[in-house]
TITORMAR-725104 format. One record per atom (N, C-alpha, C): residue number from 0; atom name; x, y, z. Coordinates in steps of 0.05 Angstrom, whole numbers, plus 5000, padded with zeros to 4 digits. Example, Ala and Ser with C-alpha at 12.3 -4.5 7.8 and 13.67 -1.06 7.14 Angstrom:
    k   a     u     v     w
    0   N  5264  4886  5156
    0  CA  5246  4910  5156
    0   C  5264  4934  5156
    1   N  5257  4955  5142
    1  CA  5273  4979  5143
    1   C  5258  5001  5157
This chain:
    k   a     u     v     w
    0   N  4927  7570  1661
    0  CA  4949  7561  1657
    0   C  4969  7580  1665
    1   N  4992  7572  1675
    1  CA  5015  7587  1687
    1   C  5032  7606  1665
    2   N  5046  7621  1671
    2  CA  5064  7635  1655
    2   C  5088  7617  1648
    3   N  5098  7620  1624
    3  CA  5120  7599  1615
    3   C  5144  7603  1632
    4   N  5153  7581  1639
    4  CA  5175  7580  1656
    4   C  5203  7586  1644
    5   N  5205  7594  1616
    5  CA  5227  7601  1603
    5   C  5224  7632  1591
    6   N  5248  7641  1587
    6  CA  5246  7668  1579
    6   C  5255  7672  1554
    7   N  5240  7689  1532
    7  CA  5248  7695  1509
    7   C  5283  7709  1511
    8   N  5297  7701  1497
    8  CA  5330  7711  1502
    8   C  5345  7693  1512
    9   N  5331  7673  1528
    9  CA  5350  7653  1545
    9   C  5369  7641  1525
   10   N  5395  7633  1531
   10  CA  5409  7622  1515
   10   C  5423  7603  1527
   11   N  5433  7578  1512
   11  CA  5448  7556  1520
   11   C  5467  7547  1499
   12   N  5486  7536  1506
   12  CA  5511  7527  1486
   12   C  5525  7503  1498
   13   N  5541  7493  1481
   13  CA  5561  7473  1485
   13   C  5585  7474  1463
   14   N  5606  7467  1473
   14  CA  5630  7463  1452
   14   C  5631  7434  1441
   15   N  5637  7433  1417
   15  CA  5640  7406  1402
   15   C  5665  7408  1385
   16   N  5681  7389  1389
   16  CA  5704  7381  1368
   16   C  5702  7362  1349
   17   N  5701  7368  1325
   17  CA  5698  7351  1299
   17   C  5725  7341  1292
   18   N  5735  7321  1306
   18  CA  5759  7308  1298
   18   C  5755  7281  1280
   19   N  5778  7274  1265
   19  CA  5772  7252  1244
   19   C  5759  7228  1260
   20   N  5768  7223  1281
   20  CA  5754  7199  1295
   20   C  5723  7202  1298
   21   N  5717  7225  1311
   21  CA  5685  7227  1311
   21   C  5668  7233  1285
   22   N  5684  7244  1263
   22  CA  5671  7246  1241
   22   C  5664  7219  1228
   23   N  5686  7201  1230
   23  CA  5684  7173  1217
   23   C  5664  7159  1234
   24   N  5664  7159  1260
   24  CA  5651  7142  1279
   24   C  5619  7148  1274
   25   N  5612  7177  1273
   25  CA  5586  7186  1270
   25   C  5574  7175  1243
   26   N  5591  7182  1221
   26  CA  5582  7172  1194
   26   C  5577  7141  1191
   27   N  5596  7129  1202
   27  CA  5592  7099  1203
   27   C  5566  7090  1220
   28   N  5563  7102  1240
   28  CA  5539  7095  1258
   28   C  5515  7102  1245
   29   N  5516  7125  1227
   29  CA  5490  7131  1218
   29   C  5483  7122  1187
   30   N  5507  7103  1181
   30  CA  5501  7091  1152
   30   C  5510  7107  1128
   31   N  5526  7131  1135
   31  CA  5531  7149  1113
   31   C  5559  7147  1103
   32   N  5560  7130  1081
   32  CA  5584  7119  1063
   32   C  5601  7139  1050
   33   N  5590  7166  1051
   33  CA  5601  7188  1032
   33   C  5630  7188  1041
   34   N  5649  7181  1021
   34  CA  5677  7182  1028
   34   C  5689  7210  1039
   35   N  5675  7232  1033
   35  CA  5685  7257  1047
   35   C  5683  7254  1079
   36   N  5670  7232  1089
   36  CA  5672  7230  1115
   36   C  5689  7206  1127
   37   N  5703  7191  1107
   37  CA  5717  7169  1118
   37   C  5747  7169  1105
   38   N  5745  7176  1079
   38  CA  5772  7172  1062
   38   C  5787  7198  1063
   39   N  5810  7200  1074
   39  CA  5828  7223  1076
   39   C  5843  7230  1049
   40   N  5847  7210  1031
   40  CA  5855  7218  1005
   40   C  5832  7234  0986
   41   N  5809  7218  0990
   41  CA  5789  7232  0975
   41   C  5781  7257  0984
   42   N  5779  7258  1012
   42  CA  5772  7288  1024
   42   C  5797  7308  1018
   43   N  5820  7301  1015
   43  CA  5846  7317  1010
   43   C  5842  7328  0985
   44   N  5830  7310  0961
   44  CA  5826  7317  0933
   44   C  5803  7336  0931
   45   N  5785  7339  0950
   45  CA  5763  7352  0947
   45   C  5767  7383  0950
   46   N  5747  7400  0947
   46  CA  5749  7428  0952
   46   C  5750  7435  0981
   47   N  5749  7416  1000
   47  CA  5749  7421  1029
   47   C  5775  7415  1040
   48   N  5792  7398  1026
   48  CA  5819  7393  1034
   48   C  5824  7373  1055
   49   N  5801  7366  1070
   49  CA  5802  7346  1092
   49   C  5775  7333  1094
   50   N  5774  7318  1113
   50  CA  5749  7301  1120
   50   C  5729  7322  1128
   51   N  5702  7319  1125
   51  CA  5684  7339  1133
   51   C  5663  7321  1150
   52   N  5648  7335  1170
   52  CA  5629  7326  1182
   52   C  5603  7321  1167
   53   N  5586  7300  1169
   53  CA  5562  7301  1157
   53   C  5541  7318  1171
   54   N  5522  7329  1151
   54  CA  5503  7345  1165
   54   C  5488  7331  1190
   55   N  5483  7308  1185
   55  CA  5466  7294  1209
   55   C  5483  7297  1235
   56   N  5510  7294  1233
   56  CA  5525  7298  1257
   56   C  5524  7324  1273
   57   N  5526  7344  1258
   57  CA  5522  7372  1275
   57   C  5492  7373  1281
   58   N  5475  7362  1267
   58  CA  5443  7369  1274
   58   C  5439  7347  1301
   59   N  5449  7326  1300
   59  CA  5446  7311  1322
   59   C  5458  7321  1348
   60   N  5482  7332  1345
   60  CA  5492  7344  1371
   60   C  5476  7370  1380
   61   N  5468  7386  1357
   61  CA  5454  7411  1366
   61   C  5423  7402  1381
   62   N  5409  7383  1365
   62  CA  5385  7372  1377
   62   C  5388  7360  1403
   63   N  5413  7343  1408
   63  CA  5415  7333  1435
   63   C  5420  7355  1455
   64   N  5433  7376  1446
   64  CA  5437  7400  1466
   64   C  5410  7410  1477
   65   N  5392  7415  1458
   65  CA  5366  7427  1462
   65   C  5351  7407  1477
   66   N  5348  7381  1473
   66  CA  5337  7360  1485
   66   C  5348  7361  1514
   67   N  5369  7358  1519
   67  CA  5384  7362  1548
   67   C  5377  7383  1562
   68   N  5380  7406  1552
   68  CA  5372  7436  1564
   68   C  5341  7431  1574
   69   N  5326  7425  1559
   69  CA  5294  7429  1568
   69   C  5290  7404  1584
   70   N  5295  7380  1581
   70  CA  5289  7355  1594
   70   C  5301  7357  1623
   71   N  5322  7371  1628
   71  CA  5335  7372  1656
   71   C  5314  7390  1674
   72   N  5299  7406  1663
   72  CA  5279  7420  1678
   72   C  5250  7414  1675
   73   N  5242  7401  1653
   73  CA  5215  7401  1646
   73   C  5209  7372  1632
   74   N  5184  7362  1632
   74  CA  5176  7342  1612
   74   C  5179  7357  1584
   75   N  5196  7348  1567
   75  CA  5200  7360  1541
   75   C  5203  7341  1520
   76   N  5190  7351  1495
   76  CA  5193  7337  1472
   76   C  5201  7356  1448
   77   N  5217  7350  1431
   77  CA  5221  7364  1406
   77   C  5201  7358  1388
   78   N  5191  7383  1373
   78  CA  5172  7376  1353
   78   C  5181  7379  1329
   79   N  5194  7400  1321
   79  CA  5202  7402  1294
   79   C  5232  7417  1293
   80   N  5248  7411  1276
   80  CA  5274  7424  1274
   80   C  5281  7425  1240
   81   N  5291  7451  1237
   81  CA  5304  7450  1208
   81   C  5331  7462  1212
   82   N  5347  7454  1188
   82  CA  5375  7462  1194
   82   C  5387  7468  1164
   83   N  5402  7490  1162
   83  CA  5415  7499  1140
   83   C  5447  7498  1144
   84   N  5458  7481  1123
   84  CA  5488  7479  1129
   84   C  5503  7501  1107
   85   N  5513  7519  1122
   85  CA  5524  7545  1110
   85   C  5551  7539  1099
   86   N  5567  7525  1119
   86  CA  5596  7520  1110
   86   C  5601  7495  1119
   87   N  5619  7479  1105
   87  CA  5627  7452  1116
   87   C  5643  7451  1138
   88   N  5637  7430  1156
   88  CA  5651  7434  1181
   88   C  5674  7412  1176
   89   N  5699  7423  1172
   89  CA  5723  7406  1167
   89   C  5736  7394  1193
   90   N  5748  7372  1187
   90  CA  5760  7357  1209
   90   C  5784  7377  1225
   91   N  5780  7378  1252
   91  CA  5796  7395  1270
   91   C  5778  7417  1278
   92   N  5758  7422  1268
   92  CA  5741  7447  1276
   92   C  5728  7445  1303
   93   N  5731  7465  1320
   93  CA  5717  7461  1347
   93   C  5702  7490  1346
   94   N  5676  7480  1350
   94  CA  5653  7498  1348
   94   C  5635  7504  1371
   95   N  5625  7526  1378
   95  CA  5601  7528  1397
   95   C  5575  7527  1382
   96   N  5562  7503  1396
   96  CA  5534  7498  1385
   96   C  5516  7514  1407
   97   N  5496  7531  1392
   97  CA  5483  7548  1415
   97   C  5453  7549  1406
   98   N  5436  7554  1424
   98  CA  5404  7558  1417
   98   C  5396  7582  1433
   99   N  5380  7599  1422
   99  CA  5367  7621  1438
   99   C  5337  7615  1435
  100   N  5325  7620  1458
  100  CA  5293  7616  1460
  100   C  5285  7644  1448
  101   N  5266  7638  1424
  101  CA  5258  7663  1411
  101   C  5225  7666  1416
  102   N  5215  7646  1428
  102  CA  5183  7648  1429
  102   C  5174  7629  1449
  103   N  5150  7637  1463
  103  CA  5135  7616  1479
  103   C  5107  7622  1476
  104   N  5091  7602  1476
  104  CA  5062  7603  1472
  104   C  5049  7583  1487
  105   N  5028  7588  1504
  105  CA  5014  7571  1517
  105   C  5000  7552  1498
  106   N  4998  7530  1506
  106  CA  4980  7509  1490
  106   C  4969  7490  1512
  107   N  4943  7500  1517
  107  CA  4926  7487  1536
  107   C  4921  7459  1528
  108   N  4917  7456  1505
  108  CA  4907  7429  1496
  108   C  4927  7405  1502
  109   N  4955  7417  1501
  109  CA  4973  7397  1507
  109   C  4988  7398  1536
  110   N  4968  7416  1550
  110  CA  4978  7425  1579
  110   C  5007  7432  1582
  111   N  5015  7448  1566
  111  CA  5042  7460  1564
  111   C  5050  7485  1547
  112   N  5073  7490  1538
  112  CA  5079  7512  1523
  112   C  5098  7505  1497
  113   N  5090  7514  1474
  113  CA  5107  7511  1451
  113   C  5132  7532  1456
  114   N  5155  7523  1455
  114  CA  5177  7541  1459
  114   C  5192  7540  1431
  115   N  5197  7562  1417
  115  CA  5213  7561  1393
  115   C  5243  7570  1401
  116   N  5261  7561  1382
  116  CA  5288  7564  1388
  116   C  5301  7572  1361
  117   N  5321  7589  1360
  117  CA  5341  7588  1335
  117   C  5367  7580  1345
  118   N  5383  7569  1328
  118  CA  5408  7562  1334
  118   C  5426  7562  1316
  119   N  5450  7559  1324
  119  CA  5474  7559  1303
  119   C  5500  7542  1313
  120   N  5514  7535  1294
  120  CA  5544  7527  1300
  120   C  5563  7546  1290
  121   N  5579  7558  1309
  121  CA  5597  7579  1299
  121   C  5624  7573  1310
  122   N  5647  7585  1302
  122  CA  5671  7581  1310
  122   C  5680  7607  1324
  123   N  5704  7608  1336
  123  CA  5716  7627  1357
  123   C  5717  7656  1337
  124   N  5718  7654  1311
  124  CA  5724  7677  1294
  124   C  5697  7689  1287
  125   N  5673  7674  1294
  125  CA  5646  7683  1286
  125   C  5635  7670  1258
  126   N  5651  7653  1249
  126  CA  5642  7642  1225
  126   C  5620  7623  1230
  127   N  5597  7627  1215
  127  CA  5576  7612  1220
  127   C  5575  7585  1204
  128   N  5572  7562  1209
  128  CA  5574  7540  1198
  128   C  5546  7524  1192
  129   N  5528  7527  1210
  129  CA  5500  7518  1211
  129   C  5480  7537  1223
  130   N  5456  7537  1214
  130  CA  5437  7552  1227
  130   C  5414  7537  1230
  131   N  5396  7541  1247
  131  CA  5373  7524  1255
  131   C  5351  7537  1269
  132   N  5329  7524  1268
  132  CA  5303  7533  1278
  132   C  5289  7510  1291
  133   N  5277  7513  1309
  133  CA  5262  7489  1324
  133   C  5240  7497  1342
  134   N  5223  7475  1348
  134  CA  5203  7482  1366
  134   C  5200  7455  1386
  135   N  5194  7461  1411
  135  CA  5192  7440  1433
  135   C  5169  7446  1447
  136   N  5158  7424  1457
  136  CA  5133  7426  1474
  136   C  5148  7418  1504
  137   N  5141  7437  1519
  137  CA  5150  7433  1549
  137   C  5126  7434  1568
  138   N  5133  7421  1590
  138  CA  5110  7417  1611
  138   C  5124  7418  1639
  139   N  5112  7432  1657
  139  CA  5122  7428  1683
  139   C  5117  7399  1693
  140   N  5132  7383  1704
  140  CA  5129  7357  1711
  140   C  5106  7357  1731
  141   N  5089  7341  1730
  141  CA  5065  7338  1747
  141   C  5072  7325  1775
  142   N  5092  7312  1773
  142  CA  5103  7299  1800
  142   C  5117  7320  1818
  143   N  5123  7342  1806
  143  CA  5139  7361  1821
  143   C  5166  7354  1821
  144   N  5176  7333  1806
  144  CA  5203  7327  1804
  144   C  5215  7334  1778
  145   N  5231  7352  1779
  145  CA  5242  7365  1752
  145   C  5268  7349  1741
């Protein structure tokens, strides 16, 4: 088996804006009827003071970032992810979603590598909203096409 083609410490990120339209749209598409994601009056009366993004909203964006990053270079599959929601993401928040590769281990039985990542959603002031851990199976494409 070859050496893992990714390096521990490698980092990738993207920006995400959580505006009212995207919060409502994602909640509706995912079947989440919680009024904190839809109703401005209910949200205004809540401790958050405005609409908040659902947990699956930020999780999906972060998992999409992970999938896109690895699948551009490899045959890749997400294996496991867990998320902790530290702070509510309120309407108007613009966050950096980021992942850092924390480990890699050859997995000969799967003809690839198990690559672990740690992630977070953070604002420009350094406030952390979400933390995450995940693992992926990556394989160098057998066709030579990456």
